[in-house]
N, C-alpha and C positions, 0 to 999 in steps of 0.2 A: 471555132476555135484557135487559135496560132499554137503551135507546139512551144517546147521549150528542153534543151539538154537538162537530163537529170544531173542534179546538184544534191548533198545530204542538206535537208529542207529544214530550213529553223520556221520553229514552231512556237505560234502565240496561242494558249489556251485566252476562249473567251469565255467571260458569266455572266450574263445578266443577274440582276436580284431584285426584289422589290418586296420587302417585308421578309426576310427568310432568316432573320438572327440567328435563328434556334439550327438549320440547318446548313448553314454556309459555312461553319467552321469545319465541318467532314469533309465538306465537297472540297473544300481549298487543302484539306490533310489530302485525301484523295489525290489531287492533282501535284503534290508537291514529294510524293510515294512514287510518282510514275518508274519504270524502269529506261524509260527515255525523256527523261524530266524535256518540257519546254525551254524555249528560251525566256520566255515572260509568261505573266497570267495579267491578264486585263479583266478587272470589276469593273462593272457599270451599274451605277446604284442609280435604279430609274425613281429617285423620288422616295425613299424608304419615309415611314413615318413611326417605324418601331427603332429599336437603337442599333442600327446595322451600320451605319456609319462608328460607334463606338467599337462595335465588334470590328469590323474590319481594321480602324486605326490601330486595335489591339493584335493582333492579327500581323499586322505590317511592319511590326519591332522585332519579330523575328521569323519570318518568312524568310524559308530557305529560297526563294527563288526572286526574281525579280518582280514585284507586284506593285502595279500600275493600278491606281484606283481613279475613276471618274463617275461623275455624279452628274444626274439633268433632273429639270421638270419633270413629274410623272410621265409619262407619252404611251407606254405600253411597251411590249415586249420587244416588237419589231423595230422601234426607233432604237432601243437599246443596243442589239445587237448591232444597228447599224453604228453608232458610235464606238464599239467594240473595235470594230474591224480598222475602222478611221483611225483607231488611236494605234492600234498593234503595229508592229515593225517587222512578225515574223511570215515569210514566207507562205507559208501554210495556215491557217487560221480555224483552230479546233474547237467548236462550241461546246459544251455542256450547260446544264440547269444549276441554279444554286441548291436544288434539293435533292440532287443525284448522286451518286458515287462513279464515277470512273473507276474500272478494275486496272491491275497495277499495269498489265501490259497493252492498256489501250492504245495510247500513241503507238509502241511498238509493232501490234497488229496491224495497226491502220495504215503507217508510212510505207511499206513497200509495196503498195498497189501504185503510187505516185512514181516508180520505174519508170511505169507507161505514161509517155506525153500523155496521149490522149486521153487519160482521166481528170477531168476537171475536178472532182470530190469523191469522196469516202463516206459510205452510209454506213454506220453501226450498228450494232445491235443494242436495243432497249428492254430490259427486262423487270419485271417487278415482283421481285422475289419478298416476303412477309412470312413470319413466323405466325403471325394473328390471321384468325379467320377472316372474310371479307365478309362486310355488310353490304344492304343495300344500296348504301351514301359511298361506296370504298371508292373513288378514282386512281382507276388504275393506267400507266401510262407501260406502253408495250409496243415494241418493231421489231418482232421476230423472224420477218423474211426479208425485212427490204421493202421500197418503195412508198414509206409514208415519209421520209425526208425530214425527222424528228431533229431540230437542232437541239436536243438533250443530245443526240450524238453525231455530229457531223463534220467533217473536215472538208476547208476549201482551198483552192489555190487562191490566194487574196489577188492577182490577177484576173482570176474570173469573177469575184464578186465586183471587182471594178467596174468587167467591163460591162456587166451587165447593171449597173447600177446602183449595188446595193440591195437594202431591203426598201420596199414599198411599200408596206402596211403595218399594220400594228398589231394584225393577226392574223395568223394563219401566213404571217410572213415566212416561214419555212418553206412552207410548198410555193409560193410565188417564186423565192428567188432559185427553190430547185427547176420549176417549170420555167424559170426567163433561162436558165444556164441550159436546159435542157432544148428548149427552143433554136439555141447557137450550136446546135449539134455535140457539146462537150457530153463528157459521161461521164454517170456518176455509178456505182459500182459499192456492191453491199458487202461489207468484210464482216462475217459472223462469230469471229475470233476477237473483233474490237468491241468489246463491250461495257456499256453503261447501267449501271441499276439503278433504277428508279421507285423509290420505295413507295407504296401507297401511301394515301393520306384517304383522311374520313373528311368529307364534305358535307354541305347544309344544301337544303332546295335550294337556297336562291342562287349558292354556284351554278347548279344544273341549267336554271333560268340565266344566269350571264351566257354559260355557252349555248344556249338555244338563240342567245341574241347575235353571238358573234358566226352563226348562220349566215348571214349577210357576207361576210368574205368568202364565205364557202362559193357563193353565186358569184362575187366577185373574181374569182377564180377560175369561173367558166366562161365568165364576159370576157377578162384576161388573154386568156390562154385556151382560145379555143380549139385549139388541135391539141395540145398536150394533157389538161388539166382533166377531160374525158377520160384518159387511161389509168386514172388516179384517185377523181373524185366523183363520187356518181353524181348523176343528174338529179332533177327532181325525183323522189321515188313515187312511184304511184299510190305506194302504202300512205303518204303523209299525206295528201290531198282526198283520200279516201277518207282517213279518221275524220280531217275536216267535214267532208261530207255527210259523211254518216253523223255528227254530231249536230252538224244543223239541220241535216233531216228531222232527227229525233227531238231536238228543241220545238222545229216549227210543227210536226207531229201531235206533240203533247199540248200544243198550244194550240193549234187551229186546227189540223188535218185530219186529225185522227189514227187509229191504227197503222191501217195499212203503210202510212208517209214512215209512222215511228219502226213499224218492221221492217221497212227499207234500209231504214237509215241503223238500226241493230244492226242489218246483216252486212251495212258496210264497215263498222264496226269490227265484227269478227272476222273479217277476211284482213283490216288494215291492222290491226292492233297488234294481233299475235309475231308479226318478223320484230315489232319494236321492243314488246315486253322480252322477247328473249333476245335481242341484241343488248338492254341493260343489263339482263341476267346474267350473259357470258355464259352460258354452259352452268351454271353452278345451280346448286339447291337452299331452298329458303322455307321458311315456314307460310302457311296460308296466308297469315298476315302481313308479311311481306309481299308477297304476290299480289294482294291486292292491292299495297299501296303504291307498287310501280306502275299497274293497271291505271290506279286514278290518275296517279302525277304523270304518268304518259297523255292523259285526256288531256292535261293541261298541256303539258310542253309540245306536243307534237305542232299545234296549232301555230303557236310561238316560234318554232322551227321552219316551218313551211315559209309562213309570212315572211322571216330575215332572208329567207333564202331566193324568195323570189324578186325581194326586195334587191337583193344583191346583184340577181341577173339583171336588172331593170336599172339600178342607179349604185355600181359599184362604189365603194368606201371608196372616199378622198386619200391622197397620198398624203401621207403623212409630212411634217416641216422637216429641212434640214435638220442634221443633228446639232443637237445641244452640245452649248458649252457649260463647264464647270460651272 
């Protein structure tokens, strides 16, 4: 990365959105209330099918900051974020999500790190506070110690994004961009006081299967970034193939081979499943019925995740097309 002299930075906040009409107003209000306001806010509507366009049009009438609205056919968060930085004019591009709430001093706490010209990007802290007790279906987004590069709270030098060619994947685009920057020896520092709150939300079983399908992008990260990605993305965990093997052995044993093979399969499951179940529960206490539900769902999800991660290693997803027009 080339160095540049420190100048008071201009900041563009980029927010991709898809069917978040109910949460987007609070996000935009939090950005407008920044103690160090950005030059502009760029919202990229990724082909929303709800009333997001109407909500944006209504907000734009009285928004206290310059608000740039772009719309593209639905292509995923990666292309939406890519269109956002290409539209933005600031020397720094601050990313957050359309269901997140940046703290008032978010930008003020992050910008001083850029006085060091070797800093390519700043990674802020992401919290998931809620007054409601979580359930097993509660989706929480957290980054408390760094190294996750979540675009719910990332600020990049615009020229750095340009140097690496922008966002190249539909999903896991945040890690893909960060790994590309790190490969070019750009420094990404963690700013614990630059906080974005990402309220938890309740999801369905279908959501978790969609997440499992996206493990292909994780395999793609390991394939495209063989030196950097293994430091941040776990390679295929032995527990995944172990669970798949256990399921196959139990099925084969029950149908053809009898109790010895079934017992071996059960042993594989006993070794492989607990880590997955504990990761899902995240140290929280639930009822026995909830534990049983997570156990059964994990039996279905682990093979899907393992398959897609292997597929990503063998055949990474194609890069998305270039930025879409309005």
